[in-house]
C-alpha positions as CSV (number, residue, x, y, z in Angstrom):
1,X,-0.4,-0.5,0.2
2,X,0.8,3.7,-0.6
3,X,0.4,7.0,-0.2
4,X,-1.2,7.4,-2.8
5,X,-3.9,5.0,-1.5
6,X,-5.0,7.8,1.5
7,X,-5.1,10.4,-0.8
8,X,-8.7,11.6,-1.7
9,X,-10.3,11.5,-4.9
10,X,-11.4,15.0,-6.2
11,X,-15.2,13.6,-5.4
12,X,-14.6,12.3,-1.9
13,X,-13.3,16.4,-1.6
14,X,-16.1,18.0,-3.3
15,X,-18.9,15.1,-1.4
16,X,-17.1,16.4,1.6
17,X,-17.3,19.8,1.3
18,X,-21.0,19.4,0.1
19,X,-22.2,17.2,3.7
20,X,-20.1,20.0,5.6
21,X,-21.7,22.4,4.2
22,X,-25.6,21.1,5.2
23,X,-24.0,20.2,8.1
24,X,-23.5,24.0,8.9
25,X,-26.4,24.8,8.0
26,X,-28.2,22.9,9.7
27,X,-25.8,24.1,13.1
28,X,-26.6,27.6,12.3
29,X,-30.1,27.0,12.4
30,X,-30.3,25.4,15.2
31,X,-27.8,27.2,17.6
32,X,-28.8,31.3,15.7
33,X,-32.2,30.3,14.5
34,X,-34.0,30.2,11.0
35,X,-33.5,34.1,10.9
36,X,-29.2,33.6,10.8
37,X,-29.9,31.1,8.5
38,X,-32.1,32.7,5.4
39,X,-29.9,35.7,6.1
40,X,-26.9,33.8,5.1
41,X,-29.2,32.2,2.2
42,X,-29.9,35.8,0.8
43,X,-25.9,36.6,1.2
44,X,-25.0,33.8,-0.8
45,X,-27.5,34.0,-3.4
46,X,-25.9,37.9,-3.0
47,X,-22.9,37.0,-4.0
48,X,-23.9,34.9,-7.1
49,X,-26.0,37.6,-8.9
50,X,-22.3,40.1,-8.1
51,X,-21.0,40.7,-11.5
52,X,-23.5,38.9,-12.9
53,X,-23.5,39.2,-16.9
54,X,-27.0,37.8,-19.0
55,X,-25.7,35.5,-21.7
56,X,-28.1,34.0,-24.8
57,X,-27.9,30.1,-24.7
58,X,-30.2,28.7,-27.5
59,X,-32.8,30.6,-27.4
60,X,-32.8,31.8,-24.3
61,X,-31.2,34.3,-22.0
62,X,-31.1,33.8,-18.2
63,X,-31.8,36.7,-16.0
64,X,-29.6,37.3,-12.6
65,X,-33.0,36.0,-10.6
66,X,-32.7,32.9,-12.9
67,X,-35.9,33.1,-14.9
68,X,-35.2,32.4,-18.5
69,X,-36.5,34.7,-20.9
70,X,-37.1,33.5,-24.7
71,X,-35.7,35.6,-27.1
72,X,-35.7,35.2,-31.5
73,X,-34.1,36.8,-33.5
74,X,-35.1,37.9,-37.5
75,X,-33.0,39.7,-40.6
76,X,-29.2,40.0,-40.9
77,X,-27.3,40.3,-37.8
78,X,-25.6,43.7,-38.8
79,X,-28.6,45.8,-39.4
80,X,-29.9,47.7,-36.5
81,X,-31.9,46.2,-33.7
82,X,-35.2,46.5,-33.6
83,X,-36.4,45.1,-30.1
84,X,-40.5,44.5,-30.3
85,X,-42.4,44.3,-26.4
86,X,-46.0,43.1,-26.5
87,X,-49.0,43.2,-24.7
88,X,-51.3,41.3,-22.5
89,X,-51.5,38.1,-22.5
90,X,-49.7,37.6,-25.3
91,X,-46.4,36.7,-26.5
92,X,-43.8,38.1,-28.6
93,X,-45.2,36.4,-32.1
94,X,-47.7,39.4,-32.1
95,X,-45.4,41.1,-34.1
96,X,-44.5,38.7,-36.3
97,X,-45.8,40.9,-39.3
98,X,-44.1,43.7,-38.1
99,X,-41.1,41.4,-37.5
100,X,-41.0,39.5,-40.9
101,X,-41.5,43.1,-43.0
102,X,-38.3,45.4,-40.9
103,X,-36.4,42.1,-41.3
104,X,-36.7,42.6,-45.1
105,X,-35.5,45.8,-45.4
106,X,-32.5,44.5,-43.3
107,X,-33.1,45.4,-39.8
108,X,-32.6,42.8,-37.2
109,X,-35.9,42.2,-35.5
110,X,-36.4,40.8,-32.0
111,X,-39.1,39.8,-29.8
112,X,-38.6,38.2,-26.5
113,X,-41.6,36.7,-24.7
114,X,-42.5,38.6,-21.2
115,X,-41.9,36.6,-18.0
116,X,-45.1,34.0,-16.6
117,X,-45.8,34.6,-20.7
118,X,-45.1,32.2,-24.0
119,X,-42.5,30.7,-23.9
120,X,-40.2,31.8,-20.9
121,X,-39.8,30.4,-17.5
122,X,-43.3,30.8,-15.3
123,X,-42.1,32.1,-11.7
124,X,-44.3,33.2,-9.1
125,X,-42.3,36.4,-8.5
126,X,-41.8,39.5,-10.0
127,X,-44.9,39.9,-12.5
128,X,-44.5,44.2,-12.4
129,X,-43.0,46.6,-14.4
130,X,-39.6,47.2,-12.8
131,X,-38.9,43.4,-13.1
132,X,-40.5,42.8,-16.8
133,X,-38.2,46.1,-17.3
134,X,-34.8,44.4,-16.2
135,X,-35.4,41.4,-18.2
136,X,-35.7,43.3,-20.9
137,X,-32.4,45.0,-20.2
138,X,-31.1,41.9,-19.0
139,X,-31.9,40.5,-23.1
140,X,-30.8,44.0,-24.7
141,X,-27.6,43.4,-22.8
142,X,-27.0,40.0,-23.8
143,X,-27.4,40.3,-27.6
144,X,-25.1,43.4,-27.2
145,X,-27.5,45.6,-29.0
146,X,-26.6,49.2,-29.4
147,X,-28.4,52.5,-31.5
148,X,-31.5,49.9,-30.7
149,X,-34.8,50.9,-31.6
150,X,-37.7,49.9,-28.9
151,X,-41.1,49.3,-30.5
152,X,-44.2,48.3,-27.6
153,X,-47.9,47.6,-27.8
154,X,-50.0,48.0,-24.9
155,X,-48.5,46.5,-22.0
156,X,-45.5,46.5,-24.3
157,X,-45.5,50.0,-24.1
158,X,-44.9,50.4,-20.9
159,X,-42.3,48.2,-19.9
160,X,-40.6,49.9,-22.6
161,X,-40.8,52.8,-21.1
162,X,-39.7,51.7,-17.6
163,X,-36.7,50.4,-19.4
164,X,-35.5,53.5,-20.3
165,X,-37.0,54.9,-17.1
166,X,-34.7,52.4,-15.2
167,X,-32.1,51.8,-17.1
168,X,-31.7,55.0,-19.7
169,X,-31.1,55.4,-23.4
170,X,-27.1,54.5,-23.7
171,X,-28.7,51.4,-25.8
172,X,-31.2,53.4,-27.3
173,X,-31.6,55.1,-30.4
174,X,-36.0,55.6,-30.5
175,X,-38.6,54.6,-28.9
176,X,-42.1,53.8,-30.6
177,X,-45.7,53.5,-27.8
178,X,-48.5,51.2,-30.1
179,X,-51.8,51.6,-28.5
180,X,-49.4,52.3,-25.2
181,X,-50.7,52.7,-21.5
182,X,-48.9,54.9,-20.2
183,X,-48.7,57.6,-18.2
184,X,-51.4,55.5,-16.9
185,X,-55.1,53.7,-17.2
186,X,-56.8,53.5,-14.4
187,X,-59.0,56.4,-13.0
188,X,-56.7,57.8,-10.0
189,X,-57.2,62.0,-8.7
190,X,-54.7,63.1,-11.6
191,X,-56.4,60.9,-14.3
192,X,-60.2,61.9,-13.5
193,X,-61.0,60.1,-17.0
194,X,-58.9,57.1,-16.6
195,X,-60.8,53.6,-16.8
196,X,-62.4,53.1,-13.5
197,X,-60.8,50.1,-10.8
198,X,-64.0,48.1,-11.7
199,X,-63.1,47.4,-15.2
200,X,-59.8,46.1,-13.9
201,X,-61.8,43.9,-11.4
202,X,-63.8,42.5,-13.9
203,X,-60.7,42.0,-15.8
204,X,-59.2,40.2,-13.1
205,X,-62.1,37.7,-12.2
206,X,-62.7,36.8,-16.0
207,X,-58.8,35.5,-15.5
208,X,-59.4,33.8,-12.7
209,X,-62.7,32.1,-13.3
210,X,-62.6,31.0,-17.0
211,X,-59.5,32.1,-19.1
212,X,-59.9,30.7,-22.0
213,X,-63.2,31.5,-22.7
214,X,-62.2,35.4,-21.5
215,X,-59.2,34.9,-24.0
216,X,-61.6,34.6,-26.9
217,X,-64.3,36.6,-25.8
218,X,-61.7,39.4,-25.3
219,X,-60.4,39.8,-29.3
220,X,-63.7,41.0,-29.7
221,X,-63.0,44.2,-28.1
222,X,-59.4,43.8,-29.2
223,X,-59.5,43.7,-32.9
224,X,-62.7,45.4,-33.4
225,X,-64.5,43.1,-34.4
226,X,-67.9,44.3,-32.7
227,X,-67.8,47.5,-35.5
228,X,-70.2,47.4,-38.4
229,X,-68.0,46.1,-41.4
230,X,-65.4,44.3,-39.5
231,X,-63.8,41.3,-41.4
232,X,-63.9,38.7,-38.4
233,X,-60.7,36.1,-38.5
234,X,-61.1,32.4,-37.2
235,X,-57.1,32.0,-37.5
236,X,-56.0,35.7,-35.2
237,X,-59.0,35.2,-32.6
238,X,-57.1,31.9,-32.2
239,X,-53.4,32.5,-32.4
240,X,-55.0,35.0,-29.7
241,X,-56.3,32.6,-27.1
242,X,-53.7,30.1,-28.0
243,X,-51.2,33.1,-26.8
244,X,-52.9,33.8,-24.0
245,X,-53.0,30.1,-22.8
246,X,-49.2,29.4,-23.2
247,X,-48.7,31.7,-20.0
248,X,-49.0,30.9,-16.5
249,X,-52.4,32.2,-15.2
250,X,-51.3,33.6,-12.0
251,X,-48.6,36.1,-14.0
252,X,-51.0,36.9,-16.7
253,X,-53.7,37.6,-13.1
254,X,-51.0,40.1,-11.4
255,X,-50.2,41.4,-14.7
256,X,-53.6,43.7,-14.5
257,X,-52.4,45.4,-11.4
258,X,-49.4,46.0,-13.6
259,X,-50.5,47.5,-16.9
260,X,-53.3,49.4,-15.3
261,X,-51.9,51.0,-12.3
262,X,-48.3,51.9,-12.9
263,X,-48.0,55.3,-12.8
264,X,-45.0,56.2,-15.9
265,X,-45.3,60.0,-16.0
266,X,-41.6,60.0,-14.6
267,X,-40.7,57.1,-17.2
268,X,-41.9,59.5,-19.7
269,X,-40.0,62.6,-19.3
270,X,-36.8,60.7,-19.4
271,X,-37.3,59.2,-22.9
272,X,-35.1,61.9,-24.4
273,X,-35.1,60.0,-27.3
274,X,-37.1,60.6,-31.0
275,X,-40.6,58.9,-29.8
276,X,-43.1,57.7,-32.3
277,X,-46.6,57.4,-30.4
278,X,-48.9,55.1,-32.6
279,X,-52.6,55.4,-31.3
280,X,-56.1,54.4,-32.8
281,X,-59.0,56.1,-32.5
282,X,-61.7,53.9,-32.5
283,X,-59.3,51.6,-29.4
284,X,-61.5,50.0,-27.3
285,X,-59.3,48.6,-24.5
286,X,-56.9,51.3,-23.9
287,X,-58.4,54.6,-24.8
288,X,-56.3,56.9,-26.7
289,X,-57.6,60.1,-24.5
290,X,-55.9,59.1,-21.5
291,X,-52.8,57.5,-23.0
292,X,-51.8,58.4,-25.9
293,X,-52.9,62.0,-25.8
294,X,-51.5,62.3,-22.1
295,X,-48.6,60.7,-23.2
296,X,-46.9,62.6,-25.6
297,X,-47.4,65.5,-23.8
298,X,-45.2,64.4,-21.1
299,X,-42.2,63.0,-23.7
300,X,-39.5,65.2,-24.4
301,X,-39.5,64.7,-28.2
302,X,-43.1,62.2,-29.5
303,X,-45.1,62.2,-32.2
304,X,-48.5,61.6,-31.9
305,X,-49.6,59.0,-35.0
306,X,-53.3,58.5,-34.6
307,X,-54.8,55.6,-36.8
308,X,-58.1,56.3,-38.1
309,X,-60.6,53.4,-37.2
310,X,-57.6,50.9,-35.7
311,X,-58.7,49.4,-32.7
312,X,-56.2,47.9,-30.0
313,X,-55.2,45.3,-32.2
314,X,-53.3,47.5,-35.4
315,X,-50.7,45.6,-35.5
316,X,-52.3,42.4,-37.1
317,X,-55.6,44.6,-38.0
318,X,-53.9,47.5,-39.9
319,X,-50.3,45.6,-39.9
320,X,-49.4,47.6,-43.3
321,X,-50.5,51.6,-41.8
322,X,-48.4,50.0,-39.0
323,X,-45.6,48.8,-41.1
324,X,-44.7,51.5,-43.6
325,X,-45.0,54.1,-40.4
326,X,-42.2,52.1,-38.5
327,X,-40.3,51.7,-40.9
328,X,-40.5,55.9,-41.7
329,X,-40.0,56.6,-38.1
330,X,-37.0,54.3,-38.1
331,X,-35.6,56.0,-41.0
332,X,-35.8,59.7,-40.3
């Protein structure tokens, strides 16, 4: 027998270290109590995320809090990036018409599924605009985006505004808000013409009771299918329903508070890049008077474009107009 027989293997050392770590945690809990153990775990998590840099692996970007954000990219990688943030309760697929159109014009088009929606992780936390904005920042960093144009529809418009409000414009060239929620949707003392809270309580009740049927019913006002002469597409209805059902019930329920009650007046004031505000004058979901018209008054470089007769889902129903307006705005 040689001294090598007494040399521990790497596996033995690692196993022993793991055992000591578990034992140490148990001792800490027993001696100092649960609070000390929780504090130690928090410190470990903070140490693990210190200096964290998000990276793209396959089709996913992992955020510092461990959420995987699904990302898809079309068009030449050398083109100017155009980043899309989708509305509730949809996914990045809601922008496929704009993505393909701009990709065919030489732009690098990018869309992600918001946390809790589509193909992204479904965590039980972080369903608010601050986390949505930080996830968007993680995507832009992981993809190394610079001079990007950010386009947000509905809740996605709030995400874009909060992203710029929290992270600045160092990576941003321009922004476009389409049928977007800022500065706030709900009725408040300073927004007396806003949507009553009872409406959002009704949305939450509908989602909780039978979100499958609720999403099917929602497509009627969303796309203006209840208007005379409207051309109803069963395919569009099915796509909306499918995207909505891909998400987490919890995330979609909690997102209602995020898109209705978040005050974004300060975010809009920080959007110092050229910003296109596009809204349909027949939007039955996000009223134009207290959203687009109020937002453009707060934007340092905002331009309002009203699309006559367009509903909330105009990126689909009026896609040709939206595509041409976006292309002209990006090129201007």
